C-alpha positions as CSV (number, residue, x, y, z in Angstrom):
1,M,0.0,0.0,0.0
2,T,1.4,3.4,-1.0
3,P,2.0,5.6,2.0
4,R,-0.4,8.5,2.2
5,A,0.9,12.0,2.4
6,F,0.0,13.9,5.6
7,T,0.4,17.2,7.3
8,T,1.4,17.9,10.9
9,I,-0.7,20.6,12.8
10,E,1.7,21.6,15.5
11,N,-1.0,23.2,17.7
12,E,-4.7,23.0,17.4
13,W,-6.9,24.6,20.2
14,I,-9.8,22.5,21.3
15,T,-12.2,24.4,23.6
16,L,-14.1,22.3,26.2
17,A,-17.7,23.1,27.3
18,D,-16.3,24.9,30.4
19,G,-14.3,27.2,28.2
20,T,-10.9,25.6,28.9
21,R,-8.6,25.5,25.8
22,L,-6.6,22.3,25.5
23,A,-3.6,22.1,23.1
24,A,-3.5,19.3,20.6
25,R,-0.9,18.2,18.0
26,I,-2.5,16.5,15.0
27,W,-1.1,14.3,12.2
28,M,-3.6,14.6,9.4
29,P,-3.7,12.3,6.3
30,E,-4.0,14.1,3.1
31,G,-7.5,14.3,1.6
32,A,-9.2,13.4,4.9
33,Q,-11.8,16.2,4.4
34,A,-13.0,14.5,1.2
35,D,-12.4,11.0,2.4
36,P,-12.8,10.9,6.2
37,V,-10.4,8.8,8.3
38,P,-10.4,7.2,11.7
39,A,-8.4,8.8,14.5
40,V,-6.2,7.7,17.4
41,F,-6.3,9.9,20.5
42,E,-3.8,10.1,23.3
43,F,-4.4,12.3,26.4
44,L,-1.4,13.0,28.7
45,P,0.1,15.5,31.1
46,Y,3.6,15.0,29.7
47,R,3.9,17.9,27.2
48,K,3.4,17.2,23.5
49,G,5.9,19.9,22.5
50,D,8.9,18.4,24.3
51,G,8.1,15.7,26.9
52,T,6.7,13.0,24.5
53,S,7.6,14.5,21.2
54,P,10.3,11.9,20.3
55,R,8.0,8.9,20.7
56,D,5.0,10.8,19.2
57,E,7.1,11.5,16.1
58,S,8.2,7.9,15.9
59,T,4.6,6.7,15.7
60,Y,1.9,9.1,14.6
61,P,3.5,9.9,11.2
62,V,3.4,6.2,10.5
63,F,-0.2,6.1,11.4
64,A,-1.0,9.1,9.3
65,A,0.8,7.5,6.3
66,A,-1.5,4.6,6.8
67,G,-4.6,6.9,6.6
68,I,-5.1,7.2,10.4
69,A,-5.2,10.6,12.0
70,G,-3.3,11.1,15.3
71,V,-4.6,13.5,17.9
72,R,-2.2,14.0,20.9
73,V,-3.7,16.3,23.5
74,D,-2.2,17.8,26.7
75,I,-4.3,17.4,29.9
76,R,-5.3,20.8,31.4
77,G,-2.4,22.5,33.1
78,S,0.1,20.7,31.0
79,G,2.2,21.9,28.1
80,E,0.2,24.6,26.4
81,S,-3.2,23.6,27.8
82,D,-5.1,26.1,30.0
83,G,-5.9,25.6,33.7
84,V,-4.3,23.5,36.4
85,I,-4.2,19.7,36.8
86,D,-6.4,18.4,39.6
87,G,-4.9,15.0,40.2
88,E,-4.3,11.6,38.6
89,Y,-7.1,10.0,36.5
90,T,-9.7,12.2,38.1
91,P,-13.4,12.4,37.1
92,L,-12.7,15.7,35.5
93,E,-9.8,14.3,33.4
94,L,-11.9,11.3,32.2
95,A,-14.9,13.6,31.5
96,N,-12.6,15.8,29.4
97,A,-11.4,12.8,27.5
98,C,-14.9,11.8,26.7
99,E,-15.7,15.3,25.5
100,L,-12.5,15.3,23.3
101,I,-13.5,11.9,21.7
102,A,-16.9,13.4,20.8
103,W,-15.1,16.5,19.3
104,I,-12.8,14.3,17.2
105,A,-15.7,12.1,16.0
106,A,-17.6,15.3,14.9
107,Q,-14.9,16.8,12.8
108,P,-15.4,16.8,9.0
109,W,-12.2,14.8,8.5
110,S,-13.3,12.0,10.9
111,N,-15.1,8.9,9.9
112,G,-16.7,8.9,13.4
113,S,-14.6,6.1,14.8
114,V,-11.9,6.9,17.5
115,G,-9.3,4.7,19.1
116,M,-7.4,5.6,22.3
117,M,-3.8,4.6,23.0
118,G,-1.0,5.2,25.4
119,I,1.7,4.0,27.6
120,S,1.7,4.4,31.4
121,W,-0.6,7.4,32.1
122,G,-2.1,7.1,28.6
123,G,-2.4,3.4,28.9
124,F,-4.2,3.8,32.2
125,N,-6.7,6.4,31.1
126,C,-7.6,4.8,27.8
127,L,-8.8,1.8,29.7
128,Q,-10.6,4.0,32.2
129,V,-12.2,6.1,29.5
130,A,-13.3,3.0,27.6
131,A,-15.1,1.8,30.7
132,L,-17.2,5.0,30.6
133,K,-18.5,3.9,27.1
134,P,-18.2,7.1,25.0
135,P,-20.1,6.1,21.8
136,A,-17.3,7.0,19.3
137,L,-14.6,5.1,21.1
138,K,-14.3,1.7,19.3
139,A,-11.0,0.2,20.5
140,V,-7.9,0.8,22.7
141,I,-4.3,-0.1,22.9
142,S,-3.0,0.1,26.4
143,I,0.7,-0.3,27.2
144,A,2.3,-0.6,30.6
145,S,-0.9,0.1,32.5
146,T,-3.0,-1.4,35.2
147,V,-6.5,-2.7,35.9
148,D,-6.1,-2.2,39.6
149,R,-4.9,1.2,40.7
150,Y,-4.2,0.2,44.3
151,N,-2.2,-2.9,43.8
152,D,-0.5,-2.5,40.4
153,D,0.8,1.0,40.3
154,I,3.5,3.1,41.9
155,H,1.6,3.7,45.1
156,Y,1.0,0.5,47.2
157,K,1.5,-3.2,46.7
158,N,-0.4,-5.5,48.9
159,G,-0.5,-2.8,51.6
160,T,3.3,-2.0,51.4
161,H,4.3,1.5,50.6
162,L,6.4,1.8,47.4
163,S,9.2,4.5,47.3
164,A,8.1,5.1,43.7
165,Q,5.2,7.1,45.2
166,L,7.6,9.8,46.3
167,S,9.6,9.6,43.1
168,W,6.5,10.0,40.9
169,A,5.0,12.7,43.0
170,A,8.3,14.6,42.6
171,T,8.2,13.9,38.8
172,M,4.7,15.2,38.5
173,L,5.5,18.3,40.6
174,A,8.3,19.0,38.1
175,Y,6.3,18.4,35.0
176,Q,3.3,20.5,36.1
177,S,5.5,23.4,37.3
178,R,7.0,23.9,33.8
179,S,6.1,26.8,31.6
180,P,4.0,26.7,28.5
181,D,5.8,27.6,25.2
182,P,5.6,31.3,24.4
183,E,5.9,30.5,20.7
184,I,2.5,28.8,20.9
185,V,0.5,30.6,23.6
186,G,2.0,34.1,23.0
187,A,2.2,36.9,25.6
188,R,0.0,35.1,28.1
189,W,2.6,32.4,28.8
190,R,3.8,34.0,32.0
191,D,0.3,34.4,33.5
192,M,-0.4,30.7,32.6
193,W,2.8,29.7,34.2
194,M,2.1,31.6,37.4
195,E,-1.4,30.1,37.7
196,R,0.2,26.6,37.5
197,L,2.9,27.4,40.0
198,E,0.5,28.9,42.5
199,N,-2.2,26.2,42.3
200,E,-0.6,22.9,41.3
201,P,-1.1,20.1,43.9
202,F,1.5,17.9,45.5
203,F,0.0,14.6,44.6
204,L,1.7,12.7,47.4
205,E,-0.6,14.5,49.9
206,E,-3.7,13.0,48.4
207,W,-2.2,9.5,47.8
208,L,-1.2,9.2,51.5
209,Q,-4.7,10.1,52.5
210,H,-5.8,6.7,51.0
211,Q,-3.5,4.0,52.4
212,R,-6.2,1.3,52.1
213,R,-8.0,0.2,48.9
214,D,-11.0,2.5,49.2
215,A,-13.3,4.3,46.8
216,F,-10.4,6.6,45.7
217,W,-8.5,3.6,44.2
218,E,-11.7,1.8,43.0
219,H,-12.3,4.8,40.8
220,G,-10.5,4.1,37.5
221,S,-9.8,0.4,38.4
222,I,-11.6,-1.4,35.6
223,C,-11.3,-4.7,37.6
224,E,-14.3,-3.3,39.5
225,D,-16.5,-4.2,36.5
226,F,-14.6,-6.3,34.0
227,A,-17.9,-7.6,32.6
228,G,-19.0,-4.1,31.6
229,F,-15.8,-3.3,29.6
230,P,-17.2,-2.5,26.1
231,V,-14.5,-2.5,23.4
232,P,-11.6,-4.6,22.1
233,A,-8.4,-3.9,24.0
234,L,-4.8,-4.8,23.0
235,V,-2.9,-4.8,26.4
236,I,0.9,-4.8,26.2
237,A,3.6,-4.9,28.9
238,G,7.3,-5.9,29.5
239,W,8.7,-8.4,31.9
240,A,11.3,-5.8,33.1
241,D,8.5,-3.4,34.1
242,G,6.4,-3.0,37.2
243,Y,3.2,-3.4,35.1
244,R,4.1,-6.9,33.9
245,S,1.0,-8.6,35.3
246,T,-1.6,-6.4,33.6
247,P,-2.0,-8.1,30.2
248,L,-2.8,-11.5,31.8
249,K,-5.2,-9.9,34.3
250,A,-6.9,-8.1,31.4
251,V,-7.6,-11.3,29.4
252,E,-8.6,-13.1,32.6
253,G,-11.1,-10.4,33.4
254,I,-12.3,-8.9,30.1
255,G,-12.2,-12.2,28.3
256,G,-12.4,-12.5,24.5
257,K,-12.4,-8.7,23.8
258,A,-8.8,-8.5,25.2
259,K,-5.5,-9.6,23.7
260,A,-2.3,-9.8,25.7
261,L,1.2,-9.2,24.5
262,I,4.2,-9.4,26.8
263,G,7.8,-8.9,25.8
264,P,11.1,-8.7,27.7
265,W,10.9,-4.9,27.8
266,V,11.3,-2.0,30.2
267,H,8.7,0.7,30.4
268,K,8.8,1.7,26.7
269,Y,6.9,1.2,23.4
270,P,7.8,-2.2,21.9
271,H,9.4,-0.8,18.7
272,F,12.2,0.9,20.6
273,A,12.2,-0.9,24.0
274,W,15.1,-2.7,25.7
275,P,16.0,-5.5,26.2
276,K,15.6,-6.7,22.7
277,P,14.0,-8.4,20.8
278,R,11.7,-5.7,19.9
279,M,8.5,-6.1,17.9
280,D,6.9,-4.2,15.0
281,F,4.4,-2.3,17.0
282,H,3.4,0.0,14.1
283,A,2.2,-2.9,11.9
284,E,0.4,-4.5,14.8
285,A,-1.3,-1.2,15.8
286,I,-2.3,-0.3,12.3
287,A,-3.9,-3.7,11.7
288,W,-5.8,-3.3,15.1
289,W,-7.0,0.2,14.2
290,N,-8.0,-0.8,10.6
291,R,-10.1,-3.7,12.0
292,W,-11.9,-1.8,14.7
293,L,-12.0,1.8,13.3
294,R,-12.5,1.0,9.6
295,G,-14.2,-2.4,9.7
296,E,-11.4,-4.0,7.6
297,E,-11.7,-7.8,7.6
298,N,-8.0,-8.4,8.4
299,G,-8.3,-11.1,11.1
300,A,-7.1,-8.9,14.0
301,E,-9.8,-10.4,16.1
302,D,-8.3,-13.9,15.5
303,I,-4.8,-13.2,16.8
304,P,-4.0,-15.4,19.8
305,Q,-5.4,-14.2,23.1
306,V,-1.9,-14.3,24.7
307,R,1.4,-13.9,23.1
308,A,4.4,-13.8,25.4
309,Y,8.2,-13.9,25.2
310,I,9.6,-16.7,27.4
311,Q,12.9,-15.5,28.8
312,D,15.5,-18.2,28.5
313,A,17.8,-17.7,31.5
314,P,18.9,-14.1,30.9
315,R,21.9,-13.1,33.1
316,P,21.8,-9.9,35.2
317,A,24.2,-7.3,33.7
318,L,25.2,-3.7,33.9
319,R,23.2,-3.3,30.7
320,R,20.8,-5.9,29.3
321,D,20.6,-5.2,25.6
322,F,19.1,-8.6,24.6
323,D,17.4,-11.3,26.6
324,P,17.6,-14.8,25.1
325,G,14.2,-16.5,24.7
326,F,11.4,-17.4,22.4
327,W,7.9,-16.1,21.5
328,I,4.9,-18.3,22.2
329,A,1.2,-18.0,21.5
330,K,-1.9,-19.3,23.3
331,D,-5.1,-19.0,21.2
332,R,-7.1,-19.1,24.4
333,W,-5.9,-18.2,27.9
334,E,-6.9,-20.6,30.7
335,A,-5.8,-20.8,34.3
336,P,-2.5,-22.7,34.1
337,D,-1.8,-26.0,35.7
338,M,0.5,-25.4,38.7
339,A,3.8,-27.1,39.5
340,E,3.8,-27.6,43.3
341,F,6.9,-27.3,45.5
342,H,7.4,-27.7,49.2
343,V,10.4,-27.6,51.6
344,G,11.8,-31.0,52.4
345,S,13.4,-32.2,55.6
346,H,16.8,-30.9,54.6
347,G,15.6,-27.5,53.7
348,A,15.5,-28.1,49.9
349,L,12.7,-27.0,47.6
350,M,11.2,-30.2,46.3
351,P,8.3,-31.1,44.0
352,G,5.0,-31.8,45.6
353,Q,2.7,-30.3,48.3
354,P,3.6,-29.9,52.0
355,S,2.2,-32.7,54.2
356,A,-0.3,-31.7,56.8
357,D,1.2,-33.9,59.5
358,T,4.8,-32.7,59.0
359,P,6.2,-31.2,62.3
360,A,6.7,-27.5,62.3
361,D,10.0,-26.1,61.0
362,D,10.0,-22.6,62.4
363,R,12.7,-20.2,61.2
364,F,13.1,-16.7,62.5
365,L,13.9,-14.1,59.9
366,K,14.9,-10.5,60.4
367,S,16.6,-9.1,57.3
368,P,19.0,-6.2,57.3
369,L,16.9,-3.1,56.6
370,D,18.9,-2.4,53.5
371,T,18.1,-5.7,51.9
372,G,16.9,-4.9,48.4
373,V,19.5,-2.5,47.1
374,M,19.9,-4.8,44.0
375,A,16.2,-4.6,43.1
376,G,16.4,-1.8,40.7
377,E,13.4,0.5,40.0
378,W,9.8,-0.6,40.4
379,F,9.2,0.6,36.8
380,T,12.2,0.8,34.5
381,L,13.0,3.2,31.7
382,K,16.5,1.9,30.8
383,P,18.1,-1.6,30.7
384,D,20.9,-0.7,33.1
385,A,20.9,-0.7,36.9
386,E,17.2,0.3,36.8
387,M,16.7,-3.4,36.3
388,A,17.3,-6.0,39.0
389,L,21.0,-6.9,39.3
390,D,22.6,-10.1,40.6
391,Q,20.6,-11.1,43.6
392,R,23.3,-12.7,45.6
393,L,23.8,-9.6,47.7
394,D,20.1,-9.3,48.6
395,D,19.9,-13.1,49.1
396,A,22.6,-12.8,51.8
397,G,20.0,-11.0,53.9
398,S,17.2,-13.4,53.1
399,L,16.0,-16.9,54.0
400,V,16.5,-19.0,50.9
401,V,15.3,-22.4,49.8
402,E,16.1,-23.9,46.4
403,T,15.8,-27.0,44.3
404,A,18.6,-29.3,43.3
405,S,20.0,-28.7,39.8
406,L,17.2,-29.3,37.3
407,A,17.5,-32.4,35.3
408,E,15.6,-30.8,32.4
409,A,14.3,-27.3,31.5
410,Q,11.1,-26.1,33.1
411,D,8.9,-23.5,31.4
412,F,6.4,-21.2,33.1
413,L,3.9,-18.5,32.2
414,G,1.6,-16.8,34.7
415,Q,1.6,-15.7,38.4
416,P,3.3,-17.9,41.0
417,V,1.5,-18.4,44.4
418,L,3.2,-18.7,47.8
419,E,1.4,-20.0,50.9
420,L,2.9,-20.4,54.3
421,E,2.3,-19.9,58.0
422,V,3.9,-16.8,59.6
423,A,4.0,-15.3,63.1
424,T,5.3,-12.1,64.5
425,Q,5.4,-10.3,67.9
426,V,4.1,-7.0,66.4
427,E,1.0,-5.8,64.7
428,I,2.5,-5.3,61.3
429,A,5.4,-6.6,59.3
430,N,6.4,-6.8,55.6
431,L,7.4,-9.9,53.8
432,C,9.0,-10.1,50.3
433,A,9.2,-13.3,48.2
434,R,11.5,-13.4,45.2
435,L,11.8,-16.2,42.6
436,V,15.4,-16.4,41.5
437,D,17.2,-18.4,38.8
438,I,20.5,-19.7,40.0
439,H,22.9,-20.3,37.1
440,P,25.5,-23.0,37.4
441,D,28.2,-20.4,38.2
442,G,26.1,-19.0,41.1
443,T,24.8,-15.9,39.2
444,A,21.3,-15.1,40.5
445,T,18.7,-13.6,38.1
446,R,15.5,-12.3,39.7
447,V,12.6,-13.7,37.8
448,T,9.7,-12.2,39.7
449,F,8.7,-11.1,43.1
450,G,5.8,-10.2,45.4
451,V,5.5,-8.2,48.7
452,I,2.8,-8.0,51.4
453,N,2.1,-6.0,54.5
454,L,0.9,-8.8,56.8
455,A,-1.8,-6.6,58.1
456,H,-3.3,-6.8,54.6
457,R,-3.2,-10.6,54.5
458,N,-7.0,-10.9,54.1
459,G,-7.5,-7.9,51.8
460,N,-6.5,-4.3,51.3
461,A,-9.8,-2.6,52.1
462,E,-10.0,-3.6,55.8
463,P,-6.5,-4.5,57.1
464,Y,-6.1,-5.6,60.7
465,A,-3.3,-6.3,63.1
466,M,-1.4,-9.5,63.2
467,P,-2.2,-11.6,66.3
468,K,1.0,-11.3,68.4
469,G,2.9,-14.6,68.5
470,R,0.2,-16.7,66.8
471,K,0.7,-18.3,63.4
472,V,-1.6,-17.3,60.5
473,R,-1.6,-18.7,57.0
474,I,-1.0,-16.2,54.2
475,R,-1.3,-16.4,50.5
476,L,0.9,-14.2,48.3
477,V,0.5,-13.9,44.6
478,L,3.7,-12.9,42.9
479,D,3.9,-10.8,39.7
480,A,3.6,-12.6,36.4
481,M,6.5,-14.3,34.7
482,G,7.3,-16.0,31.4
483,Y,10.5,-17.9,32.0
484,R,12.5,-21.0,31.2
485,F,14.7,-22.4,34.0
486,R,17.4,-24.4,32.1
487,A,18.6,-27.8,32.9
488,G,21.5,-27.5,35.4
489,H,20.0,-24.4,36.9
490,R,18.3,-24.2,40.3
491,I,15.0,-22.5,41.3
492,R,15.4,-20.4,44.5
493,L,12.8,-18.8,46.7
494,S,14.2,-15.9,48.6
495,L,12.2,-14.5,51.6
496,S,13.1,-11.2,53.3
497,T,11.4,-8.8,55.7
498,S,12.9,-5.9,54.0
499,Y,13.1,-4.8,50.3
500,W,14.4,-1.3,50.6
501,P,14.5,1.2,49.0
502,M,11.8,-0.1,46.6
503,V,9.5,-0.8,49.6
504,L,9.5,1.5,52.6
505,P,9.8,-0.2,56.0
506,P,7.0,-0.6,58.6
507,P,7.5,1.4,61.9
508,V,8.8,-1.6,63.9
509,D,11.5,-4.0,62.7
510,A,10.7,-7.1,64.8
511,G,11.2,-9.9,62.3
512,V,8.9,-12.8,61.5
513,T,8.8,-16.5,62.2
514,L,8.2,-18.7,59.1
515,D,7.1,-22.3,59.3
516,L,8.9,-23.8,56.4
517,A,7.1,-27.1,56.8
518,S,3.9,-25.3,55.9
519,L,5.4,-23.6,52.8
520,G,3.8,-24.3,49.4
521,L,5.0,-22.7,46.2
522,A,3.0,-23.1,43.0
523,L,4.5,-22.2,39.7
524,P,2.3,-21.7,36.6
525,K,3.2,-24.2,33.9
526,L,3.5,-22.9,30.3
527,G,1.2,-25.7,29.1
528,E,-0.1,-26.0,25.6
529,H,1.3,-23.4,23.3
530,R,2.7,-22.7,19.8
531,V,6.2,-21.3,19.3
532,V,5.7,-18.2,17.0
533,S,7.8,-15.4,15.6
534,L,6.9,-11.8,15.9
535,P,8.2,-9.4,13.2
536,E,10.8,-6.9,14.4
537,P,10.7,-3.3,13.3
538,E,12.5,-2.5,10.0
539,N,14.0,0.7,11.5
540,P,16.4,-0.1,14.3
541,N,16.5,3.5,15.4
542,P,12.9,4.8,15.1
543,L,13.2,7.8,17.4
544,P,14.0,11.1,15.7
545,A,17.4,12.7,16.2
546,Y,17.4,16.0,18.1
547,I,20.3,18.5,18.4
548,E,22.5,17.6,21.3
549,L,23.7,20.7,23.2
550,S,25.0,18.8,26.2
551,P,25.2,15.1,26.7
552,P,23.1,12.9,29.1
553,E,24.6,11.4,32.3
554,T,23.4,8.6,34.5
555,A,24.7,7.4,37.9
556,R,23.3,5.1,40.5
557,G,25.1,3.8,43.6
558,V,25.0,2.4,47.1
559,E,27.2,3.8,49.9
560,R,27.5,2.2,53.3
561,D,28.8,4.1,56.2
562,L,30.2,1.3,58.3
563,T,31.1,3.5,61.2
564,N,27.6,4.8,61.7
565,G,25.6,2.0,60.2
566,L,24.0,4.1,57.5
567,T,23.2,3.0,53.9
568,E,22.5,5.6,51.1
569,Y,21.1,4.8,47.7
570,S,21.5,7.5,45.1
571,I,20.1,8.1,41.7
572,Y,21.2,10.8,39.2
573,E,19.7,11.1,35.8
574,D,20.5,14.0,33.5
575,T,18.6,13.8,30.1
576,G,21.2,16.2,28.6
577,L,20.2,19.4,26.8
578,Y,18.5,18.7,23.4
579,E,17.0,21.2,20.9
580,H,14.0,20.2,18.8
581,P,15.2,20.9,15.2
582,G,11.7,22.0,14.1
583,T,10.7,24.3,17.0
584,G,14.1,25.5,18.3
585,L,13.0,24.7,21.9
586,A,15.8,23.2,24.0
587,T,15.0,21.3,27.2
588,R,16.8,19.4,29.9
589,Q,15.6,17.6,33.1
590,V,17.8,16.4,35.9
591,R,16.6,14.0,38.6
592,D,18.7,13.8,41.8
593,E,17.4,11.4,44.3
594,L,18.7,10.1,47.6
595,W,17.4,7.4,50.0
596,S,18.9,6.6,53.4
597,I,18.3,4.2,56.3
598,A,20.2,3.3,59.4
599,G,20.8,-0.5,59.8
600,N,18.9,-0.9,63.1
601,D,16.2,1.8,62.9
602,P,13.3,1.8,60.3
603,L,12.2,5.3,61.5
604,S,15.5,6.6,60.2
605,M,14.3,6.2,56.6
606,T,14.4,9.3,54.5
607,G,13.9,10.1,50.8
608,T,14.6,13.2,48.8
609,A,13.9,13.8,45.1
610,V,15.0,16.9,43.4
611,W,14.1,17.8,39.8
612,T,15.7,20.6,37.8
613,C,13.9,21.4,34.5
614,D,15.2,23.9,32.0
615,M,13.6,25.3,28.8
616,Q,15.3,27.8,26.5
617,R,15.5,29.6,23.2
618,P,17.9,32.4,22.2
619,G,17.0,35.3,24.5
620,W,14.7,33.2,26.7
621,F,15.4,30.8,29.6
622,V,13.2,29.4,32.4
623,R,14.0,26.9,35.1
624,T,12.0,25.1,37.8
625,V,13.5,23.3,40.8
626,S,11.1,20.9,42.5
627,T,12.1,19.1,45.7
628,A,10.0,16.4,47.5
629,T,10.9,14.6,50.7
630,I,9.5,11.8,52.9
631,A,10.4,10.8,56.4
632,C,8.5,9.0,59.2
633,T,7.7,8.6,62.8
634,A,6.1,5.6,64.5
635,R,2.7,7.3,63.9
636,D,3.1,9.6,60.8
637,W,4.4,9.9,57.3
638,V,6.1,13.3,57.2
639,I,6.3,14.8,53.7
640,S,7.2,18.2,52.2
641,A,7.8,19.8,48.9
642,H,9.3,23.0,47.6
643,V,9.1,24.6,44.2
644,R,11.2,27.5,42.9
645,A,10.9,29.1,39.4
646,F,13.4,31.2,37.6
647,E,13.2,33.5,34.6
648,G,16.7,34.1,33.4
649,E,18.8,34.4,36.5
650,A,16.0,35.8,38.7
651,Q,13.9,33.7,41.0
652,I,10.3,34.7,40.4
653,F,8.3,32.2,42.5
654,E,8.6,30.0,45.6
655,K,6.2,27.7,47.3
656,T,6.4,25.1,50.1
657,F,4.2,22.2,51.0
658,G,4.4,20.3,54.2
659,T,2.3,18.0,56.3
660,A,2.3,14.9,58.5
661,I,-0.2,12.2,57.6
662,P,-1.1,9.3,60.1
663,R,0.2,5.9,59.1
664,D,-2.7,3.5,58.5
665,F,-1.3,0.0,59.1
666,M,1.8,1.1,57.3
């Protein structure tokens, strides 16, 4: 098919019913006024003019050349859009999205059918908007998203508090405090900027008001009504990302309208993600849109319900450019058969279920508070130390049980389940379970993991204290995996009471007693499948090249003060200064984050994230510096934030947030 010519509308104003003007960037196929086309809509707070422009420019021109319009809109208070953002996936945001879909469908160039797409925020809200059933929305593609906002996002995980919550609150504070582009909005840019600076929220304040799974988190969680989900959904994720379980949960919940695709990737689009192999996302997406937005009989509805990359014993590395493995397909997803394991009399992980009459084998576990420094990020953007590294250091602070060397390879796909009896002398404690592949040379690859606040053992809506000193049976579902343990390797289960800094500690570090005789581990067998091949993108470098004015820099490290028993975990990410060759706008963002904890005191935990964001053109320079912190007492989370804005060398704005929020079984 001959590629269609198209034009790019760098900024289109869309006025909502309440008078708010939102800024859109549109890729329009030639001749759409005479021969209307379908449209794909993406709705984000990440700034179309600079924040997401590289990935937008890698995809929407390809869609437009295939006769599909792309409409990329900044949420209110973001980029060049009017107003101030009011939170994450709020009723106002979703209502605005429905209004925008109706606007798109009513345009003379539109055939009346709209798809919605995105990764992360855009992957979340396209599922949430679809659940509201706007008439013109016919299909979605959701990448690196969730169906359960409480348990599968950056906030909480089975009642534990993720450090990513501070990191992301700082990120959003930095994004929302940035100036609109004067070249687009004109002389009112400074007034718009001041309105944002004066009124933007510090998201962490609201998130910490909801430490249980309440109505705040039920809003936008499509798992609350899977049966009512109305449109076909292609749900994509990567094994290296925190959102790895979502595709399987989507097909389990939504059923036949959902298709799952899981690769080895970090938190990126599949056509430029790492580790490789990549997949031809553009061809996949165009076929999806043509089927559901044009009615083209191309068989998109018949693609297998689950396609997944089975990782074949990848090794942890300073940079994982490629993971060995193979693609499989399952035409229909069914609950997998489980391979059962228990702990034998000599402490080995053995096939079979635990025996009910086996005497108790109680082991006391109290991990060093800095166990977890090799965990990497909860969600990953690069295939370096953001991914989990060799687990031997963390395993040293854990209780581990493992199989003998495997006589033959074992393949798994799905979510492992751990059950065991635990006891503690305090009301709350955390437990982390990691599944680890032990290579013949001892190298330890983390395959998947799960964490639980034991006060949430029977649910996240109404947690209650552990009975002091009495055993209770817990069930912990780990994140999904697609993995081959090779012959000669060992399967290790690592248990720890700490997983810092990814998971923040409870107020008391008392340890837990684990009855290994009660332990049952169930691993999901791959089962019936077909080995398939997925086409890779023709272009190995699909992102556009911008003008480098200063290079990027990355640093991540752990420093232990052995004299004072203090561990610090530091992150430094400088994007470099890059100029867009079309607009002349140059931007740079620097993230400088530091976590610390003393070895014997969970209340010593602190985290600080500082973002410095620059925007410039000849004769114009603005900067914002956003700082967010978290500390704790036995009763409270203590948080603060500070925003400063500069025009040229002069500071023109300063604002401080600060509050203490009671801990709720945290």
